Kinemage of the C-alpha trace (Angstrom):
@kinemage 1
@onewidth
@group {chain A} dominant
@subgroup {mainchain}
@vectorlist {calphas} color= white
{ca met a 1} P -20.464 4.836 22.418
{ca ala a 2} L -20.539 1.121 21.713
{ca phe a 3} L -18.868 0.269 18.309
{ca pro a 4} L -20.729 -2.540 16.039
{ca lys a 5} L -19.619 -5.909 16.384
{ca arg a 6} L -17.688 -7.154 13.675
{ca lys a 7} L -19.625 -9.171 11.124
{ca asn a 8} L -18.775 -12.740 10.133
{ca leu a 9} L -18.012 -12.146 6.487
{ca arg a 10} L -17.111 -15.671 5.923
{ca glu a 11} L -18.734 -17.044 3.063
{ca gln a 12} L -17.231 -20.132 2.551
{ca thr a 13} L -14.872 -22.287 4.820
{ca arg a 14} L -11.909 -22.271 2.474
{ca gln a 15} L -9.098 -20.074 2.782
{ca lys a 16} L -9.438 -16.902 0.563
{ca leu a 17} L -6.535 -15.948 -1.636
{ca ile a 18} L -4.858 -12.257 -1.680
{ca val a 19} L -2.722 -11.145 -4.575
{ca val a 20} L -0.591 -8.358 -3.826
{ca gly a 21} L 1.099 -6.706 -6.817
{ca ser a 22} L 4.327 -6.710 -5.407
{ca arg a 23} L 6.645 -9.135 -3.738
{ca asn a 24} L 7.957 -6.358 -1.333
{ca pro a 25} L 7.776 -8.384 2.142
{ca val a 26} L 6.619 -4.974 3.951
{ca lys a 27} L 3.645 -4.492 1.549
{ca leu a 28} L 2.638 -8.324 2.003
{ca lys a 29} L 2.705 -8.267 5.649
{ca ser a 30} L 0.877 -4.986 5.859
{ca thr a 31} L -1.742 -6.307 3.633
{ca glu a 32} L -2.079 -9.747 5.694
{ca asp a 33} L -2.479 -8.010 9.119
{ca ala a 34} L -4.962 -5.359 7.638
{ca phe a 35} L -7.032 -8.192 6.263
{ca leu a 36} L -6.831 -10.254 9.294
{ca ala a 37} L -7.844 -7.138 11.528
{ca ala a 38} L -10.618 -6.771 9.298
{ca phe a 39} L -12.295 -10.246 8.855
{ca glu a 40} L -12.877 -13.768 10.524
{ca asp a 41} L -11.559 -15.234 7.397
{ca gln a 42} L -8.406 -17.206 6.790
{ca phe a 43} L -5.906 -15.896 4.046
{ca ile a 44} L -3.217 -16.726 1.890
{ca ile a 45} L -1.203 -13.826 0.851
{ca gln a 46} L 0.852 -14.245 -2.691
{ca gly a 47} L 3.103 -11.453 -3.846
{ca leu a 48} L 3.470 -10.993 -7.569
{ca glu a 49} L 6.139 -8.889 -9.505
{ca val a 50} L 4.003 -6.603 -11.606
{ca asn a 51} L 4.843 -3.494 -13.576
{ca ser a 52} L 3.043 -0.453 -12.101
{ca gln a 53} L 3.152 1.112 -15.589
{ca val a 54} L 4.061 4.623 -14.131
{ca ser a 55} L 7.536 6.269 -13.341
{ca asp a 56} L 9.685 4.401 -10.926
{ca gln a 57} L 9.163 7.252 -8.691
{ca pro a 58} L 5.691 8.260 -9.346
{ca arg a 59} L 4.887 12.091 -8.742
{ca gly a 60} L 1.528 13.413 -7.470
{ca asp a 61} L -1.887 11.707 -6.380
{ca val a 62} L -2.940 10.806 -10.184
{ca glu a 63} L 0.296 9.024 -11.227
{ca thr a 64} L 0.677 7.259 -7.849
{ca tyr a 65} L -3.015 6.147 -7.554
{ca thr a 66} L -2.757 5.084 -11.104
{ca gly a 67} L 0.114 2.847 -10.247
{ca ala a 68} L -1.518 1.139 -7.239
{ca tyr a 69} L -4.571 0.438 -9.665
{ca asn a 70} L -2.543 -0.897 -12.123
{ca arg a 71} L -0.653 -3.056 -9.906
{ca ala a 72} L -4.151 -4.291 -8.451
{ca ser a 73} L -5.573 -4.813 -12.011
{ca ser a 74} L -2.412 -6.532 -13.361
{ca ala a 75} L -2.441 -8.988 -10.105
{ca lys a 76} L -6.031 -9.867 -11.092
{ca asn a 77} L -5.483 -10.523 -14.619
{ca ala a 78} L -2.505 -12.605 -13.816
{ca phe a 79} L -4.682 -14.665 -11.010
{ca pro a 80} L -8.175 -14.250 -11.797
{ca glu a 81} L -9.298 -17.140 -9.103
{ca ala a 82} L -8.127 -14.822 -6.385
{ca asp a 83} L -10.744 -13.329 -3.992
{ca tyr a 84} L -9.043 -9.938 -3.593
{ca trp a 85} L -6.111 -7.990 -5.732
{ca val a 86} L -4.083 -5.169 -3.800
{ca gly a 87} L -1.915 -2.288 -5.310
{ca ile a 88} L 0.378 -0.455 -3.050
{ca glu a 89} L 2.285 2.350 -4.607
{ca gly a 90} L 4.277 4.968 -2.921
{ca gly a 91} L 4.744 8.401 -4.387
{ca val a 92} L 6.114 12.140 -3.687
{ca asp a 93} L 4.627 15.544 -4.550
{ca glu a 94} L 5.818 18.955 -4.280
{ca val a 95} L 4.145 21.342 -1.453
{ca gly a 96} L 5.574 24.724 -2.515
{ca glu a 97} L 9.548 24.458 -2.171
{ca gln a 98} L 8.951 21.065 0.142
{ca met a 99} L 8.450 17.481 -0.751
{ca val a 100} L 6.055 15.191 0.801
{ca ala a 101} L 5.965 11.248 0.542
{ca phe a 102} L 2.959 9.146 0.811
{ca ala a 103} L 1.245 5.902 -0.653
{ca trp a 104} L -1.920 4.847 -2.356
{ca ile a 105} L -3.633 1.589 -1.675
{ca val a 106} L -6.293 -0.057 -4.426
{ca ile a 107} L -8.040 -3.210 -3.635
{ca leu a 108} L -10.363 -5.120 -6.217
{ca asn a 109} L -12.547 -8.256 -5.624
{ca gly a 110} L -14.680 -10.083 -7.983
{ca ser a 111} L -17.456 -7.555 -8.147
{ca gln a 112} L -17.271 -3.862 -9.109
{ca val a 113} L -16.164 -2.764 -5.774
{ca ile a 114} L -13.064 -0.733 -5.505
{ca gly a 115} L -11.598 0.179 -2.016
{ca lys a 116} L -9.027 2.812 -2.114
{ca ala a 117} L -7.130 4.705 0.607
{ca lys a 118} L -4.287 7.111 0.837
{ca thr a 119} L -1.735 6.913 3.785
{ca gly a 120} L -0.879 9.980 5.583
{ca thr a 121} L 1.824 12.467 4.005
{ca phe a 122} L 4.962 13.585 5.633
{ca phe a 123} L 7.561 16.268 4.437
{ca leu a 124} L 11.155 14.982 3.241
{ca pro a 125} L 14.140 16.610 4.337
{ca thr a 126} L 15.818 18.682 1.544
{ca ser a 127} L 18.715 16.290 1.168
{ca ile a 128} L 16.327 13.510 0.261
{ca lys a 129} L 14.284 15.952 -1.855
{ca ser a 130} L 17.369 16.823 -3.762
{ca leu a 131} L 18.216 13.155 -4.671
{ca val a 132} L 14.562 12.502 -5.891
{ca asp a 133} L 14.694 15.596 -7.935
{ca lys a 134} L 17.824 14.360 -9.523
{ca gly a 135} L 15.829 11.073 -10.566
{ca met a 136} L 16.551 8.773 -7.600
{ca glu a 137} L 13.700 6.915 -6.411
{ca leu a 138} L 12.705 7.507 -2.794
{ca gly a 139} L 14.086 4.270 -1.254
{ca glu a 140} L 17.488 4.777 -2.934
{ca ala a 141} L 17.542 8.457 -1.772
{ca asp a 142} L 16.947 7.424 1.944
{ca asp a 143} L 19.680 4.631 1.494
{ca arg a 144} L 22.041 7.090 0.629
{ca val a 145} L 21.254 9.783 2.930
{ca phe a 146} L 20.616 7.360 6.105
{ca gln a 147} L 23.561 4.994 4.840
{ca gln a 148} L 21.356 2.178 4.835
{ca asn a 149} L 20.690 -0.835 2.405
{ca asn a 150} L 17.423 -1.683 1.022
{ca ser a 151} L 15.356 0.540 3.554
{ca lys a 152} L 11.992 0.221 1.410
{ca gln a 153} L 11.795 -3.088 2.374
{ca asn a 154} L 12.118 -2.664 6.245
{ca gly a 155} L 11.052 0.667 8.008
{ca gly a 156} L 11.107 2.798 4.745
{ca ser a 157} L 11.364 6.910 4.956
{ca val a 158} L 8.894 7.098 7.560
{ca gly a 159} L 10.433 4.488 9.866
{ca leu a 160} L 13.877 6.194 9.347
{ca leu a 161} L 12.534 9.758 9.874
{ca thr a 162} L 10.398 8.745 12.880
{ca his a 163} L 13.128 6.678 14.690
{ca gly a 164} L 11.204 3.596 14.258
{ca ile a 165} L 8.016 4.928 16.077
{ca ile a 166} L 6.247 4.474 12.584
{ca asn a 167} L 7.300 1.724 10.393
{ca arg a 168} L 6.697 1.291 6.854
{ca lys a 169} L 4.293 -1.799 7.576
{ca ser a 170} L 1.934 -0.061 10.055
{ca tyr a 171} L 1.921 3.185 7.931
{ca tyr a 172} L 0.533 1.096 4.929
{ca glu a 173} L -1.534 -1.256 7.124
{ca gln a 174} L -3.824 1.529 8.436
{ca ala a 175} L -4.400 2.421 4.705
{ca val a 176} L -5.037 -0.829 3.463
{ca leu a 177} L -7.474 -1.263 6.443
{ca leu a 178} L -9.186 2.267 5.021
{ca ala a 179} L -9.238 0.901 1.376
{ca leu a 180} L -11.120 -2.209 3.100
{ca ile a 181} L -14.256 -0.006 4.124
{ca pro a 182} L -16.359 -0.967 1.214
{ca phe a 183} L -16.032 -4.329 1.705
{ca leu a 184} L -16.923 -4.412 5.365
{ca asn a 185} L -19.836 -2.284 4.349
{ca lys a 186} L -21.098 -3.759 1.299
{ca glu a 187} L -24.758 -2.390 1.749
{ca leu a 188} L -23.400 0.912 1.538
{ca tyr a 189} L -21.091 0.405 -1.178
């Protein structure tokens, strides 16, 4: 089966501006790499510290998705001249007695199209779950258990638990690509 050729979606010769609702370098790089893989355009990626308007450690799909949407929407309000606005929010959820980690991605553009996708989920060890249950953010819990410093701006939980086979950048990048589906298939969305 042959895959269709990637469309040249360049509408203008200028570089397109993407504003990510975070200054986390992992989120910026995963966004940049996904957009470069999906489009033939040139992009400028700008991070912006915004409030997700949800808990510091979101729980469940609804709160985590809402945090990602709020990040993208706040970025759009702050820089309406951009071409795309991206929100990435990591969350946790209970599955029985265990805890899973994941992230939601929301991408907005100048029209009413909203791209959204969720990463894969993975189960967290009991030692990390216990710390998160006591009110600690997942990144802080990872740092404590693995004796790391600022792991959320590096490999994250997924990198620590897979021994670097999957890092946080590649984990997010796939979901950013999935959230770009409506923009790659404008005739369908």
